C-alpha positions in Angstrom: 7.8 11.2 -11.6 5.0 10.7 -9.1 5.5 11.8 -6.0 3.5 10.0 -3.1 2.6 11.1 0.5 1.2 8.4 2.8 -1.1 9.6 6.0 -3.1 7.8 8.5 -0.7 5.9 10.2 -0.7 5.7 14.1 -1.6 3.4 17.3 -4.3 1.6 17.6 -5.0 -1.5 20.1 -5.4 -5.2 18.9 -8.4 -5.4 16.4 -8.7 -2.2 15.5 -8.6 -0.7 12.5 -6.8 1.9 10.6 -7.3 3.5 6.9 -3.8 4.7 4.8 -3.9 6.9 2.4 -1.4 7.7 -0.2 -1.6 11.0 -2.7 -0.2 10.9 -5.9 0.8 14.1 -7.8 3.0 14.4 -10.9 2.8 12.3 -13.7 -0.2 9.9 -12.0 -1.7 9.0 -15.5 1.8 7.1 -15.9 1.2 4.5 -13.3 -1.2 1.8 -13.1 0.8 -0.8 -10.6 0.3 0.8 -7.1 0.6 -0.4 -3.7 1.5 -0.8 -0.1 4.5 -2.5 1.5 5.6 -2.6 5.0 9.3 -2.8 6.9 10.0 -3.5 10.7 13.5 -2.6 11.7 16.5 -5.8 10.3 13.6 -7.1 8.2 13.2 -6.8 4.3 10.3 -5.0 2.8 7.5 -6.8 2.7 4.5 -6.2 -0.3 0.9 -5.9 1.5 -1.2 -5.3 -1.1 -1.1 -4.5 -5.0 -3.3 -2.9 -7.5 -2.7 -3.2 -11.0 -5.3 -1.3 -13.3 -5.6 -0.5 -17.4 -8.8 -0.2 -19.3 -11.1 -0.3 -16.8 -9.9 -3.9 -15.7 -8.5 -3.6 -12.0 -6.6 -6.7 -10.3 -6.0 -6.9 -6.5 -3.1 -8.6 -4.5 -2.5 -9.2 -1.5 0.0 -11.0 1.0 -0.8 -14.2 3.1 -0.6 -12.7 6.2 -3.3 -9.8 5.2 -5.6 -11.8 3.2 -9.5 -11.0 4.5 -8.2 -8.1 6.6 -7.0 -5.5 4.4 -8.4 -4.0 1.2 -6.6 -1.7 -1.2 -8.6 0.5 -3.3 -8.1 3.2 -5.4 -10.1 6.9 -5.8 -8.7 8.3 -9.3 -11.1 11.4 -9.1 -9.0 12.2 -5.9 -5.7 10.6 -6.9 -5.3 8.5 -3.8 -4.6 4.8 -2.8 -6.1 3.5 0.2 -5.2 0.4 2.5 -8.2 -0.3 5.0 -6.7 -2.3 7.7 -9.2 -4.1 9.9 -8.5 -6.7 12.6 -5.2 -5.8 13.7 -2.5 -7.6 14.9 0.7 -6.7 17.0 2.4 -8.5 13.9 0.9 -5.8 11.6 3.2 -3.0 13.6 5.2 -1.6 10.8 6.4 1.5 8.6 3.9 1.3 5.8 4.9 2.5 2.5 3.3 3.6 -0.8 4.8 2.6 -4.5 3.8 3.6 -7.9 5.2 2.1 -11.1 4.1 1.5 -15.0 4.2 -1.9 -15.8 2.5 -4.8 -17.3 0.0 -6.7 -15.4 2.1 -9.6 -15.3 5.1 -7.4 -13.4 2.7 -5.8 -10.9 3.9 -8.2 -8.1 4.2 -8.2 -4.3 7.6 -9.3 -4.8 8.9 -6.4 -7.0 11.0 -3.7 -5.3 12.1 -1.3 -8.1 9.0 0.7 -8.3 9.4 4.1 -10.0 8.1 6.2 -6.9 8.0 5.4 -3.0 6.6 7.6 -0.5 8.7 8.2 3.0 6.1 5.9 5.0 3.9 6.2 7.8 4.1 4.4 11.1 1.6 2.3 12.2 1.9 0.3 15.6 -0.8 -2.7 17.1 -0.9 -2.7 20.7 -2.3 -5.4 23.0 
């Protein structure tokens, strides 16, 4: 099983930027669908960005609310997944979770919730 640890959250003003990191350990070679989700109290967990990779091919997917502002990336050498968040808005305030699993490309979707591994989350707060 893969262990995931998020970092990089914090408080930022509207329009600011943050970069989240998700360090993976364990059977990291077994994961090819990795991504970021977020959740606020009383709401369902929302898919933010996903990355599927296999044999040198990589697909990235973004939620409509973050397209053009967030960028997901993977550093294989460091076993670390990143989420660069720019032009942050108050509605981006949430706990951000990292997730990983091994799937076919068609099963690596923002609507997926049954990932094999989840991190504990990192808080992002955007204030006006």
